[in-house]
C-alpha positions in Angstrom: 19.1 23.7 88.5 21.5 24.2 91.5 24.4 24.8 88.9 22.4 27.5 87.1 21.5 29.2 90.4 25.1 29.3 91.4 26.1 30.7 88.0 23.4 33.5 88.3 24.7 34.4 91.8 28.3 34.6 90.7 27.5 36.8 87.6 25.2 39.1 89.6 27.9 39.9 92.3 30.8 40.7 89.9 32.4 44.2 90.4 31.9 46.7 87.6 34.8 47.3 85.3 36.8 50.4 86.2 36.7 53.3 83.7 39.9 54.5 82.0 39.8 57.8 83.9 39.6 56.0 87.3 42.6 53.8 86.5 44.9 56.6 85.5 45.5 58.0 89.0 44.5 61.5 90.3 42.9 63.9 87.8 45.2 66.4 86.1 45.6 69.8 87.8 43.3 71.5 85.5 40.5 69.3 86.6 41.0 69.6 90.3 38.1 71.6 91.7 38.6 74.5 94.1 38.1 73.4 97.7 34.9 74.1 99.3 35.0 76.9 102.0 34.9 75.7 105.5 34.4 77.2 108.9 38.2 77.3 109.4 39.0 79.1 106.2 40.4 82.6 106.7 38.2 85.6 105.8 39.0 87.1 102.4 41.3 90.1 102.6 39.5 93.3 101.7 40.9 95.1 98.6 43.4 97.8 99.6 43.8 101.0 97.7 47.2 101.7 99.1 50.0 100.8 96.7 52.0 97.7 97.5 55.6 98.4 98.5 57.9 97.9 95.4 59.7 94.6 95.3 63.4 95.0 95.7 65.3 94.3 92.5 67.6 91.3 92.6 71.3 92.2 92.9 73.1 92.0 89.7 76.5 90.4 90.1 79.3 93.0 89.8 77.1 96.0 90.0 76.5 96.3 93.8 77.7 99.7 95.1 80.1 99.9 98.0 78.7 101.2 101.2 79.1 104.8 102.0 82.1 105.5 104.3 81.1 106.9 107.7 81.4 110.6 108.3 85.0 111.8 108.8 86.2 112.3 112.3 86.2 116.0 113.5 89.0 117.9 111.9 89.6 115.3 109.1 88.6 114.9 105.5 88.2 111.8 103.4 90.7 111.0 100.7 88.8 108.5 98.5 90.0 105.2 97.2 91.4 104.9 93.7 94.4 105.7 91.5 96.4 108.8 91.2 99.6 110.0 89.5 102.7 110.1 91.8 106.1 111.6 90.9 107.2 113.6 87.9 109.1 113.0 84.7 110.3 116.4 83.8 110.7 118.5 87.0 112.5 118.3 90.3 115.1 115.8 91.3 115.7 112.3 90.0 114.2 110.8 93.1 110.8 111.9 91.8 111.1 109.7 88.7 109.3 108.0 87.1 105.8 109.4 87.2 103.6 106.3 87.9 100.1 105.4 88.9 99.5 104.4 92.5 96.2 102.8 93.7 95.4 103.4 97.4 92.4 102.5 99.6 90.5 105.4 101.2 91.7 107.0 104.3 91.1 110.1 106.5 93.7 112.9 106.8 93.8 115.9 109.1 92.5 119.1 107.4 95.4 121.1 108.9 98.8 120.6 110.4 98.7 119.8 114.1 98.7 123.0 116.1 100.8 124.1 119.1 97.6 124.0 121.2 96.8 120.4 120.2 100.3 119.2 120.7 100.6 120.8 124.1 97.8 118.7 125.4 99.8 115.6 124.6 102.8 117.1 126.4 100.6 117.9 129.4 99.4 114.3 129.4 103.0 113.1 129.8 102.9 111.3 126.4 104.7 113.8 124.1 108.0 115.6 124.8 108.1 119.3 124.4 109.4 120.8 121.1 113.0 122.0 120.8 113.0 125.7 121.9 116.6 126.3 120.6 116.2 125.3 117.0 114.8 128.6 115.7 118.0 130.3 116.9 120.2 127.5 115.5 118.6 127.9 112.1 118.8 131.7 112.3 115.1 132.4 111.9 114.5 134.4 115.0 113.0 133.7 118.4 111.1 130.5 119.0 108.3 132.5 120.6 107.3 133.8 117.2 106.3 130.3 116.3 104.1 129.5 119.4 100.7 131.0 119.0 98.1 128.4 119.8 96.9 128.0 116.2 100.3 128.0 114.5 101.6 124.6 113.5 103.7 122.7 116.0 107.3 122.6 114.8 110.8 121.6 116.0 109.6 118.1 116.7 111.1 114.8 115.6 109.6 112.0 113.6 109.2 110.0 116.8 107.4 112.9 118.4 105.0 113.0 115.5 104.4 109.3 115.8 103.8 109.6 119.5 101.2 112.3 119.1 99.3 110.6 116.3 99.2 107.4 118.3 97.9 109.3 121.4 94.9 110.6 119.4 94.2 107.2 117.8 95.7 108.1 114.4 99.0 107.5 112.5 101.3 109.3 110.2 100.3 109.2 106.5 102.5 107.3 104.1 104.3 109.3 101.5 101.9 108.1 98.8 98.9 109.0 100.9 100.2 112.5 101.5 100.8 113.0 97.7 97.4 111.6 96.9 95.8 114.2 99.2 97.8 117.0 97.6 97.3 116.0 94.0 94.0 114.2 93.7 93.0 111.9 90.9 93.8 114.6 88.3 97.5 114.8 89.2 97.7 118.5 90.2 101.1 120.2 90.2 100.3 122.1 93.4 97.5 121.3 95.8 95.2 124.1 94.4 96.0 123.3 90.7 98.6 124.5 88.2 98.7 128.3 89.1 102.2 129.4 90.2 102.2 129.8 94.0 101.3 133.2 95.5 100.8 134.4 99.1 97.1 133.7 98.7 97.9 130.0 98.3 100.6 129.2 100.8 102.9 130.4 103.5 106.4 130.5 101.9 109.3 132.9 101.6 108.5 134.4 105.1 110.2 134.6 108.4 107.8 132.5 110.5 104.7 130.3 110.3 101.1 131.5 110.1 98.0 130.1 111.8 96.9 126.8 110.2 94.3 127.2 107.5 95.1 130.9 106.9 95.5 130.4 103.1 92.1 128.8 102.1 92.6 129.4 98.4 95.5 126.9 98.6 93.3 124.0 99.7 93.9 120.6 98.1 91.5 118.6 96.0 89.7 117.1 99.0 89.7 120.2 101.1 93.0 119.9 103.1 94.8 123.1 103.9 98.5 124.0 104.1 99.7 121.0 102.1 102.1 123.5 100.6 104.1 125.8 102.8 103.9 126.7 106.5 105.9 123.6 107.8 107.4 120.5 106.2 105.4 117.5 107.2 106.8 114.2 108.4 105.4 111.1 106.8 105.8 107.5 107.8 108.2 106.2 105.1 111.9 105.8 105.1 113.5 108.0 102.4 114.1 105.7 99.5 115.7 107.3 96.4 114.6 104.3 94.3 111.1 104.1 95.8 109.3 104.7 92.5 111.2 101.8 90.8 110.4 99.2 93.4 108.3 96.2 92.5 105.4 97.5 94.7 105.6 101.1 93.7 102.0 100.9 92.3 100.9 100.2 95.8 102.9 103.1 97.3 105.2 100.6 99.0 108.8 101.8 99.4 112.1 100.1 100.4 113.0 99.0 103.9 115.8 100.7 105.9 118.3 98.1 104.6 117.2 98.6 101.0 117.5 102.4 101.3 121.1 102.0 102.6 122.0 99.9 99.6 120.4 102.5 97.3 122.6 105.2 98.9 125.6 103.0 98.3 124.6 102.6 94.7 124.3 106.3 94.3 127.9 106.8 95.6 129.3 104.1 93.3 127.7 106.0 90.3 128.8 109.4 91.6 125.2 110.7 91.5 125.4 113.3 94.2 122.8 115.4 92.6 120.2 112.7 92.8 119.1 114.0 96.2 119.4 117.7 95.4 121.7 119.8 97.6 121.5 117.4 100.5 124.4 115.0 100.8 123.6 111.3 100.1 122.6 109.9 103.5 124.7 107.5 105.5 121.7 106.4 107.7 118.1 105.6 107.3 116.2 108.9 107.0 112.6 109.9 106.9 110.6 111.8 104.3 109.1 115.2 104.7 106.6 116.8 102.3 105.0 120.1 101.4 107.5 122.9 101.9 107.8 125.4 104.7 107.5 129.1 105.6 111.1 129.9 104.5 111.0 127.8 101.3 110.9 129.0 97.7 107.9 128.9 95.5 109.0 126.3 92.9 109.7 123.8 95.7 106.0 123.7 96.7 105.3 121.2 93.9 103.3 118.3 95.3 105.7 115.8 94.0 108.8 117.3 95.8 110.6 115.1 98.3 113.0 116.0 101.0 114.5 113.9 103.8 116.3 114.2 107.2 117.2 111.8 110.0 114.1 111.2 112.0 115.7 112.5 115.2 116.0 116.0 113.8 113.8 118.6 115.5 113.8 121.4 113.0 111.9 124.7 113.4 110.5 124.2 109.9 109.2 120.7 110.4 105.8 119.6 111.8 103.2 117.0 110.8 99.5 116.0 110.4 97.9 112.7 111.1 95.9 110.1 109.1 93.4 107.4 110.1 92.1 104.3 108.4 88.4 104.1 107.6 
């Protein structure tokens, strides 16, 4: 009897067998009920009739646009980045050969040549030295005073004078490649305004003195720069390198060093190629490049690919400059 009672007690207290659903862990997500609202639950957001702001599209690799450059400084215009055709294959001197593609970053360039008025401020500040007042007479082009109205381009200044002024205003001289890019544009213009043969509406040339800067607006270049042909020759930063366009970095607009240019001149002499540099004798020292033509130059020489050169110390009445600036 005691044994039967114990057996009944044991069987009556046994735990029920777990169901298959209970033994398989938490219910699948589709079976999880929504939570009951509680006092701490946030109030439902009322329906808004205003459109939601559009979601920004994800950036696609390789298609992001470059940021817009800042506005150009006063008196300057942007020359955009990209390739252009430099040099010529069938005109001018052999130092313009071969025509080749050069790729440059963007930069700013003065819209006009630096004026007498602007340069005089640098002289008054004790930074720049005065121009050479005797060179007009030496070059038999009249009185220096005929070149000194406030808005005429400064002239009779050396390459070092040009560098000093540009540095004083927070700029620099353009490279030869930058100057030609500004004059020719991506389409490779023959003259800054295009292919039309030069006339007095385009440029100041074949005359006895300079004109006020910007006085020939129909001769503006592809990016709006004025007087890139005529008025005064413009100093640029490079050494004159007759083999510049054959150098390994010609596609970047990188010319030879002073030492490399001297070796190039020696090579020209060995080959008896006097005509390589036009009517100028082959230099015996490192010289600097000037571009663009001048008031007393001939029309055909206003081609944007034309190159001339002089020692940087020369202060010629027909030579001035404009400045460039990096972005």
